[in-house]
C-alpha positions as CSV (number, residue, x, y, z in Angstrom):
1,M,-62.2,-23.9,1.1
2,N,-64.0,-22.2,3.9
3,A,-62.9,-22.6,7.6
4,V,-66.0,-23.5,9.7
5,A,-66.2,-22.6,13.5
6,V,-69.0,-24.8,15.1
7,I,-70.5,-23.3,18.2
8,S,-71.6,-25.9,20.8
9,Q,-74.8,-25.3,22.6
10,S,-74.2,-28.3,24.9
11,A,-70.9,-27.1,26.0
12,L,-72.4,-23.4,26.9
13,A,-74.9,-24.7,29.0
14,H,-72.4,-27.2,30.6
15,N,-69.6,-24.2,31.3
16,L,-72.3,-22.2,32.8
17,L,-73.5,-24.8,34.7
18,I,-69.9,-25.3,36.1
19,V,-70.4,-21.2,37.2
20,K,-73.5,-22.3,39.2
21,N,-71.7,-25.2,41.1
22,Q,-68.9,-23.2,42.1
23,S,-70.8,-20.4,43.5
24,L,-74.0,-19.2,44.6
25,A,-73.6,-15.7,43.6
26,K,-75.6,-14.3,40.6
27,I,-74.0,-14.3,37.5
28,V,-73.0,-11.5,35.0
29,A,-72.3,-13.5,31.9
30,M,-69.3,-11.5,29.7
31,V,-70.5,-11.6,26.1
32,K,-68.5,-8.5,25.0
33,A,-66.2,-8.6,21.8
34,N,-69.2,-10.4,20.2
35,G,-69.3,-13.1,22.8
36,Y,-65.3,-13.3,22.9
37,G,-65.6,-14.0,19.3
38,H,-68.4,-16.8,19.2
39,H,-71.3,-14.4,17.8
40,L,-73.8,-13.2,19.8
41,D,-76.6,-15.0,18.1
42,L,-75.1,-18.4,18.9
43,L,-75.0,-17.5,22.5
44,M,-78.7,-18.1,23.5
45,P,-77.9,-21.0,26.3
46,L,-75.6,-18.0,27.8
47,I,-78.2,-15.1,27.1
48,D,-81.3,-17.0,28.1
49,N,-79.9,-18.4,31.6
50,A,-77.4,-15.7,33.2
51,D,-78.6,-13.1,35.4
52,I,-76.9,-10.2,33.6
53,L,-75.1,-9.9,30.4
54,A,-72.2,-7.4,30.1
55,V,-70.7,-5.8,26.9
56,S,-67.9,-3.0,26.6
57,E,-69.7,-0.5,24.6
58,L,-73.0,0.7,23.4
59,S,-72.8,-0.6,20.0
60,E,-72.5,-4.2,21.6
61,A,-75.4,-3.5,23.7
62,Q,-77.4,-2.2,20.9
63,K,-76.9,-5.6,19.0
64,L,-77.4,-7.8,22.2
65,R,-80.7,-5.9,22.7
66,Q,-82.2,-7.2,19.8
67,L,-81.7,-10.5,21.2
68,T,-82.8,-10.1,24.4
69,K,-84.8,-8.5,27.2
70,R,-82.2,-9.3,30.0
71,P,-80.5,-6.9,32.0
72,I,-77.4,-5.5,30.2
73,L,-74.3,-4.1,32.0
74,L,-72.4,-1.6,30.2
75,L,-69.1,-1.8,31.6
76,S,-67.3,1.4,29.7
77,G,-70.1,3.4,31.1
78,V,-71.2,6.8,29.6
79,Y,-69.3,10.1,28.7
80,S,-71.7,12.4,27.6
81,K,-75.4,13.4,28.1
82,E,-75.9,11.7,24.5
83,T,-74.4,8.3,25.6
84,L,-76.4,8.4,28.9
85,Q,-79.6,8.8,26.8
86,Q,-78.8,6.1,24.3
87,A,-77.9,3.7,27.5
88,I,-81.2,4.5,29.3
89,A,-83.0,3.8,26.1
90,L,-81.4,0.5,25.8
91,E,-82.2,-0.3,29.6
92,C,-78.3,-0.5,30.5
93,Q,-77.3,-0.8,33.8
94,I,-74.3,1.6,33.8
95,V,-70.7,1.3,35.4
96,V,-69.1,4.5,37.0
97,H,-65.5,4.1,37.1
98,H,-64.2,7.7,36.4
99,P,-65.2,11.2,38.4
100,S,-66.1,12.7,35.2
101,Q,-69.2,10.2,34.4
102,I,-70.7,11.2,38.3
103,S,-71.9,14.6,37.0
104,I,-73.4,13.0,34.1
105,I,-75.4,10.4,35.9
106,N,-76.4,12.9,38.5
107,H,-78.3,14.9,36.0
108,S,-80.4,12.3,34.6
109,S,-84.0,12.7,34.5
110,K,-84.7,9.1,34.6
111,A,-84.2,6.3,36.9
112,L,-81.4,4.1,36.4
113,S,-79.0,1.3,38.0
114,V,-75.4,2.2,38.3
115,W,-72.5,-0.1,39.3
116,L,-69.5,1.7,40.9
117,K,-66.3,0.4,40.1
118,V,-63.3,1.2,42.4
119,D,-59.7,0.7,41.7
120,T,-58.1,-1.9,44.2
121,G,-54.6,-2.2,42.4
122,M,-55.0,-2.9,38.9
123,H,-54.4,0.8,38.1
124,R,-56.7,0.7,34.9
125,L,-60.1,1.8,35.6
126,G,-61.9,2.6,39.0
127,L,-62.5,5.1,41.3
128,S,-60.2,5.8,44.2
129,A,-61.4,5.5,47.7
130,D,-62.1,9.3,48.1
131,E,-63.8,9.4,45.0
132,Y,-65.8,6.2,45.3
133,Q,-67.1,8.1,48.6
134,H,-68.0,11.1,47.2
135,C,-70.0,9.0,44.4
136,L,-71.6,7.0,47.2
137,T,-72.8,10.4,48.8
138,D,-74.2,12.1,45.4
139,F,-75.8,9.0,44.4
140,T,-77.3,8.1,47.4
141,A,-79.3,11.3,47.6
142,N,-80.7,11.1,44.1
143,S,-83.7,9.2,44.1
144,L,-83.5,8.5,40.6
145,I,-80.3,6.4,40.9
146,G,-80.0,2.9,42.2
147,I,-76.8,1.7,43.4
148,E,-76.8,-2.0,42.1
149,C,-73.5,-3.0,42.7
150,V,-70.1,-2.1,43.6
151,M,-67.2,-3.6,41.7
152,S,-63.4,-4.1,41.3
153,H,-61.2,-6.3,38.8
154,F,-58.4,-8.6,39.8
155,A,-54.9,-8.0,37.9
156,C,-53.2,-11.1,38.5
157,A,-56.0,-13.7,39.5
158,D,-54.6,-16.4,37.1
159,E,-51.6,-16.5,39.2
160,L,-52.9,-18.3,42.1
161,E,-49.8,-17.7,44.3
162,N,-49.5,-13.9,43.6
163,P,-49.9,-12.0,46.9
164,I,-51.5,-9.1,45.0
165,N,-54.7,-10.8,44.9
166,Q,-55.3,-11.2,48.5
167,M,-54.1,-7.6,48.6
168,Q,-56.7,-6.2,46.1
169,L,-59.4,-8.5,48.0
170,N,-58.6,-6.8,51.4
171,A,-58.3,-3.4,50.0
172,F,-62.1,-4.3,48.4
173,E,-63.6,-5.4,51.5
174,Q,-62.2,-2.7,53.6
175,L,-63.4,0.2,51.2
176,T,-66.8,-1.5,50.6
177,D,-69.5,-3.0,53.1
178,K,-72.6,-5.5,52.9
179,Q,-74.9,-2.5,52.3
180,N,-74.2,-2.8,48.7
181,N,-74.1,-5.8,46.4
182,R,-70.6,-6.5,45.7
183,S,-68.7,-8.3,42.8
184,M,-65.1,-9.0,42.3
185,A,-64.3,-12.5,40.9
186,N,-63.6,-13.1,37.1
187,S,-63.1,-16.5,35.8
188,A,-60.0,-17.2,37.6
189,G,-61.4,-16.0,40.7
190,I,-64.5,-18.2,40.5
191,L,-62.5,-21.3,40.1
192,S,-59.8,-20.6,42.7
193,N,-60.8,-18.0,45.3
194,P,-64.3,-18.5,46.9
195,Q,-63.8,-15.5,49.4
196,S,-64.0,-13.2,46.2
197,H,-67.5,-14.4,45.1
198,F,-69.7,-11.9,46.8
199,D,-72.9,-11.1,45.5
200,F,-72.4,-11.2,41.6
201,V,-69.4,-13.2,39.6
202,R,-68.2,-12.3,36.3
203,P,-67.3,-15.1,34.2
204,G,-65.9,-14.7,30.7
205,I,-63.2,-16.9,29.0
206,M,-64.9,-20.0,31.2
207,L,-68.0,-19.8,29.6
208,Y,-66.3,-20.6,26.4
209,G,-64.5,-23.5,27.7
210,A,-61.1,-22.2,27.9
211,S,-59.4,-22.5,31.5
212,P,-58.1,-19.0,32.7
213,I,-55.6,-21.0,34.9
214,A,-52.7,-23.0,33.4
215,N,-52.6,-26.9,33.7
216,N,-56.0,-27.4,34.6
217,D,-59.2,-27.5,32.4
218,F,-61.6,-27.7,35.3
219,G,-64.1,-29.6,33.4
220,L,-64.6,-27.2,31.0
221,Q,-65.8,-28.2,27.6
222,P,-64.4,-25.9,24.3
223,V,-67.4,-24.4,22.8
224,M,-65.9,-23.2,19.5
225,Q,-64.4,-26.0,17.1
226,L,-62.6,-24.3,14.4
227,S,-62.2,-26.5,11.4
228,A,-60.8,-26.5,7.7
229,P,-60.2,-28.9,4.7
230,I,-57.2,-30.4,3.7
231,I,-56.6,-29.2,0.1
232,S,-53.4,-30.8,-1.3
233,I,-51.1,-33.5,0.1
234,K,-47.7,-33.5,-1.6
235,T,-44.4,-35.3,-1.1
236,I,-41.2,-33.4,-0.5
237,R,-37.5,-34.8,-0.7
238,A,-34.8,-34.6,2.1
239,G,-33.4,-31.2,2.0
240,E,-36.5,-29.3,0.7
241,S,-38.3,-26.5,2.6
242,V,-41.5,-25.1,3.0
243,G,-43.6,-22.1,3.1
244,Y,-42.3,-18.3,3.1
245,G,-38.8,-17.7,4.3
246,L,-38.4,-21.3,3.9
247,T,-38.0,-21.9,7.7
248,W,-38.7,-25.5,7.9
249,T,-36.7,-28.2,5.9
250,A,-37.4,-31.9,5.8
251,D,-34.7,-34.0,7.2
252,K,-36.4,-37.2,5.0
253,T,-38.5,-37.7,2.5
254,S,-41.8,-36.2,4.0
255,L,-45.4,-36.3,3.4
256,I,-47.2,-32.6,4.0
257,A,-51.0,-31.8,3.8
258,I,-51.9,-28.1,3.0
259,I,-54.8,-26.7,4.9
260,G,-56.9,-24.1,3.9
261,I,-56.9,-21.7,6.8
262,G,-54.6,-19.1,7.8
263,Y,-54.0,-15.7,9.6
264,G,-56.6,-14.3,7.2
265,D,-59.2,-16.3,8.9
266,G,-57.7,-15.9,12.4
267,Y,-55.2,-18.9,12.7
268,P,-52.3,-17.0,14.6
269,R,-49.3,-16.2,12.1
270,H,-46.9,-16.6,14.9
271,A,-48.1,-20.3,15.5
272,K,-44.5,-22.0,15.8
273,N,-43.2,-25.0,14.0
274,G,-44.8,-28.3,16.0
275,T,-47.9,-26.6,16.9
276,P,-50.6,-29.3,16.8
277,V,-53.0,-29.7,14.2
278,L,-55.8,-32.7,14.8
279,I,-56.7,-34.7,11.5
280,N,-58.8,-37.8,12.0
281,G,-58.1,-38.3,15.6
282,T,-54.3,-38.0,15.2
283,L,-52.2,-34.9,16.1
284,Y,-49.5,-33.7,13.6
285,P,-46.9,-31.0,13.6
286,L,-47.5,-27.3,11.8
287,V,-44.3,-26.9,9.6
288,G,-43.5,-23.5,8.1
289,R,-44.7,-20.2,8.3
290,V,-48.6,-19.7,8.6
291,S,-49.8,-17.8,5.4
292,M,-52.7,-15.5,4.9
293,D,-54.8,-18.3,3.4
294,M,-53.1,-21.8,4.5
295,I,-50.9,-23.8,6.9
296,V,-48.9,-26.8,6.4
297,V,-48.8,-29.7,8.4
298,N,-46.6,-32.7,8.4
299,I,-48.2,-36.0,8.2
300,T,-45.3,-38.4,7.5
301,D,-45.9,-40.7,10.1
302,S,-49.4,-41.3,9.0
303,D,-50.7,-44.3,7.6
304,T,-51.1,-43.1,3.8
305,T,-54.8,-44.3,3.7
306,K,-55.4,-42.2,7.1
307,V,-55.4,-38.6,5.5
308,A,-56.9,-37.4,2.2
309,V,-57.7,-34.3,0.3
310,G,-61.0,-33.3,1.7
311,D,-60.5,-34.6,5.2
312,T,-61.3,-31.8,7.9
313,A,-58.4,-30.5,10.3
314,I,-59.5,-29.3,13.5
315,L,-57.2,-26.2,14.7
316,W,-58.6,-26.1,18.0
317,G,-62.0,-27.2,20.1
318,D,-61.6,-30.6,20.7
319,D,-60.7,-32.8,23.9
320,K,-57.5,-33.8,22.3
321,L,-56.7,-30.1,20.9
322,R,-57.4,-27.3,23.3
323,V,-57.4,-23.4,22.0
324,E,-55.2,-23.1,25.1
325,T,-52.5,-25.5,23.6
326,V,-52.5,-23.6,20.3
327,A,-52.1,-20.1,22.3
328,E,-49.3,-21.4,24.2
329,Y,-47.4,-22.5,21.0
330,S,-48.1,-19.3,19.8
331,D,-47.2,-17.1,22.7
332,T,-50.6,-15.5,23.2
333,L,-53.7,-16.2,25.0
334,S,-57.0,-18.3,24.0
335,Y,-58.8,-14.8,24.4
336,E,-56.7,-13.2,21.7
337,L,-57.1,-16.5,19.3
338,L,-61.1,-16.7,20.0
339,T,-61.6,-12.8,19.2
340,N,-59.6,-13.1,16.4
341,V,-61.6,-15.3,14.4
342,S,-62.5,-13.4,11.2
343,H,-65.2,-12.9,8.7
344,R,-64.0,-15.2,6.3
345,V,-64.9,-18.3,8.8
346,K,-68.5,-19.7,8.5
347,F,-70.1,-20.0,12.0
348,I,-72.5,-22.6,12.6
349,R,-74.7,-23.6,15.4
350,G,-73.7,-26.9,17.0
351,A,-75.6,-29.2,19.1
């Protein structure tokens, strides 16, 4: 009763084209976390056509290097001479975001390209203004080190009216200059703030067809369609309840469908009653708690010939049911749902 995730190659190409249509900047495609849960080996339309590919850690870079010779950006940077040597061997460009990394990079005996990450207000990773100036001085004097780009990261880019966006952008522009390439825009910045595009843009979630901004899909096409089979259909009487904790009770004689997917497959355990599930072109509501292996859907209002055991239920990844909708019903983000799809799900390359 395996759940299946079909990864659309045409949707990947379409979403990358949207990035190109939005900005003239070079594209750093975010493929960290196994391509946001989509599996690196199924992402060749991105891997083959982005200017640079970005991963979070060395283990991801190792897997990606087996698939491509394209430039790889190591977002976490390096923390020792050993990890520096590994990054150089993989031909990674390396992000520097902490003063402790400066001396490690400076003692490299081989040429390498670095990205300097500055903190403009998110206060997660990034050099302070003074640290950045010190880094510039050190690296400019080292003939083995090439400064590829200076970057920063928005904290609230998905909140279009949040004043911190302009404050961060102003701080970034004041700190940097046109002598170096610059990069600020994530998916939300690409779609909403042309002033932030600079020389490199860094799309992530939009590449996979989910919008970072509420109430506008920007023409993005879902890349992952997650589905599972109906394994049982049964009738319950008014007053009978369903699932662990019996959290949903039928108010009339009802027809329910049991679908072979649960939180063990990555479907969100906290999906609320009413979360839509798409069966044969019609949306039906989830009822009862999500189990490890199953969910239950109320199909009472369907034509009895319209839904049958063995039919496929789509959990997300259709124009009628986007992952953003399921995320909203589950009080989470599309990012989490996509990256949480488990190894039990069978991944297939789609058209």
